[in-house]
SELUM-796355 format. One record per residue: y, x, z of N, C-alpha, C, O in turn. Coordinates in steps of 0.05 Angstrom, whole numbers, plus 5000, padded with zeros to 4 digits. Example, Ala and Ser with C-alpha at 12.3 -4.5 7.8 and 13.67 -1.06 7.14 Angstrom:
2
488652645156491052465156493452645156493452855169495552575142497952735143500152585157502352685161
***
This chain:
147
691061768112693261618106693661338114695861268123691561188111691660908117692260858147693960698155690561008164691260978193693761058203694760958223694961258188697961378196699561128191701461078206699060958168701560798159700860548178702860418183698760468187698260248202699060318233699860128246698860578245699860658267703560618266704960518284704360738243707360728236708060418239709860338254706660248222707459998226707559868251709359708255705759928270705359798292708059928312709559778325708360158310710660278324713860158316715860128330713460118288715859988280716359718289718559648296714259578289714459288301714759278328715959088338713659488345713959478374717259538381718559418398718259728367721159808368722559588358724759588370722359378340723859178333723658978352725558828354721358948368721258718387722358808409723358648425722459078414723859188445725759258440726859348460727359258419730359338418732759258433734759388434732259008444733358888465736058708445738558738447734758548430736658368416736958118432735157948434739458078445740057878464738957608451737657468467739357518424739257278415735757228416734857008424734357408409731457368414730557338442728657188447731657458457731157468488731657158495730057018506733857078488735056798500732856608487731856428501732156648462730856448452727656468461726156268459726856688469724456648481724056568512721956488522726556618524726656488551726756188547725156028557728956118532729155808528726755678517726155448525725455798502722755728493720455658510719055458508720255868529718455868550718955658566717055538574721455578573722355378594721355118582720154948594721955098557721554808540718354818539717254608545716755028535713954988535712954888560711054718559713854948580712754858606714254628618714754608642714954448596716254188602714153978606714553758617711954068598709853838599708553878625707353698635708754088638708154168665709854038687708953898705712554098682714754058699715053708694714753578714715553608677715453338673718753218678719252978680720353408677723653298682724053138661725152928669723653148636724452968614723652698620725252508621720552678627720052378639721052258653721752028648721352428682722552288703725852238697727052058708726752388683730052298674730052048658731551858663728052038639728251788621726951548637727451318630725651588654724551338676727251258690728051028692728651498701730951408717733251288701734351088711734051368680735651228660734851008658736450838667732350918646731450658638731850468660732550238654731550548685731950368710734250348713734550118723736650478711739050458717740550288697742150118704739850328671741250198643739949958635741249768629737049958635735549738621734649518650736049328659732649588659731849448684730049608702728749788691729749558728727949728743725249688735723749888735724149418725721649348718721049528690718649598685722849578675722149708648721550028652720550178635722450118678722550448682719750568679719450788669717550408690715050448698713450438670711450578666714550258651712450228625714250368603713450578593716550258597718050338576719050588581718450768565720450648601721250938609719351118610720051338603717151088617715151258621713651348592713151578586713251148576712951218545715151368533714651578521717151298535720051428518719951748530719951938516719751748558720251988570717352208563717652448557715352108565712952228552712852338525711852558519713952178511714252228481716452438476716152608458718652448493720752668493719852928504720753148496717952908524716853138540715153228511716453388497713353168502711353248481713653398460713153628452715953248452717753348433718653608441718553788425719453648467720953858481718754048483719454278477716654018489714454248490713754378460713554618455713454158444713254258412715754478404715454688393717854368413720454518403720354818420721455018412718954808445718655068458716555228450716955478451714155158442712355238427713355368399712655598393715055238383715955358359718255598364718655788349719355558386721355808394719956038406720556268401717655948424715856208429714856378406715056618406713856218386712456338365714256508346713556718337716656368342718656478323721056638336723156688323720656718364722956848374724057148358726457168358723157288351723757508338725557458308726857628296725157178301725557108275728556938275728656718286730857048263733356868266732656548253730756528238733956338259736756328277735656338306733356278311737256398323737356448351738456258363738356278388739856018353741755848363739155598370737155558356739755438394737855238402737455018376739154978359735454898376734354758352734754438365734554388388735254298348735253968352737153908377736253768396739553998377741053938401742953698400744853648415741953548375743153268376741653068390742552848396738953158395737352988407736453048433735552878448736653338440735853498465737653648473738753778456738653688502739853898511738254148508735854148510739654378504738554608497736654738519734754888512737254678547735654748572734154508579734454278570732254598596730554368607732454188624734454288634731853928628733553728638732153648669729853708672733353548687732253438712733753138716735853068706732253008730733252788735736052748751736452948765737752568754740152578763739952608797741352748811738152468806737852498831736452738844736152768868735652908827734753178840736853438830737953458808736953578848738653838842737454078847737554158870736154218829734554468831735854678846738254708841734754828863735855038879733955248881731755218872734855488894733455678899731355658923732155538943728755768925726955758948728455948968729856138961727855868992728555979017727056259018724856239030727656459010725756719013727356969017729756969016726357149022728157439035729257539009731157689012728557478989729857568960732557478955734357618947732557198962735557058955736957008979739356978977735856999003736956969030737857229044736357419046740557219052741357499068741157449099741157229110741057679112740657639140743857659156744157749179745757559141748157549151748257379177749757449195746857159180747456989206745857049224746656979246743657159224741957199252740757519254739757609275741057639229739957919228737557949217736858169209735757689216733457669205733357529178734657329176732057619158731957529129729157349127729057159111727157409141724857249139722857409116723157649110720857229105719257399087716657459103716157389126714857609086712057639091712157909115713558109110710857909134710658149155708758299139709258519130706358169136704158309122703158189103701558019110703558219074703558019053700357969046699457759036698658179053695858189048693958059068691558029062695057989093693857879116694357599114696657529119692657419108692757119113693956999139693157049162695956839133697156679155699256889171699656869195700557069158702657239168705157179158706957349155705556939153708356849142710456889168709756809190712756989165714656999188717056809176718756909161717256539183719256339177720456249201720756009203721256389217722256309244725256189239726055999252726556309221729856249212729756099191731956089180727755959179727655809152730055569158729455429178731855519148733755329152734055169128735254949132733155229102733455059082731354849076731754699057
***
């Protein structure tokens, strides 16, 4: 009886978590993006850039770095909280009065997709690039890489 109950509880938990609740999926994705902010460092660089533009260039490397690193730690903490609590409501972004819901980038940087055969089409030259033999070292075919 006890084993069947724990098996049933595990199946119910897996069913609830894998049911496709859009709010939980968005919360998990947003949380993962915010958790890796400490590796990405976008909040630090953005704060340093804003400090250089609005205060002074001298303060960017000192005050801007300290403020940005603090914001990076706060965003990472928000991300860890969202990853841990993603199956539980509320599913809306947290602390939006102080932080943007999605990770930020410096104004001078515009992110884009990598030039890869997944995203690039072969409409221009007939070749889309990519790996010829992915398991063989040095087999990259990048002759038409224009990005």
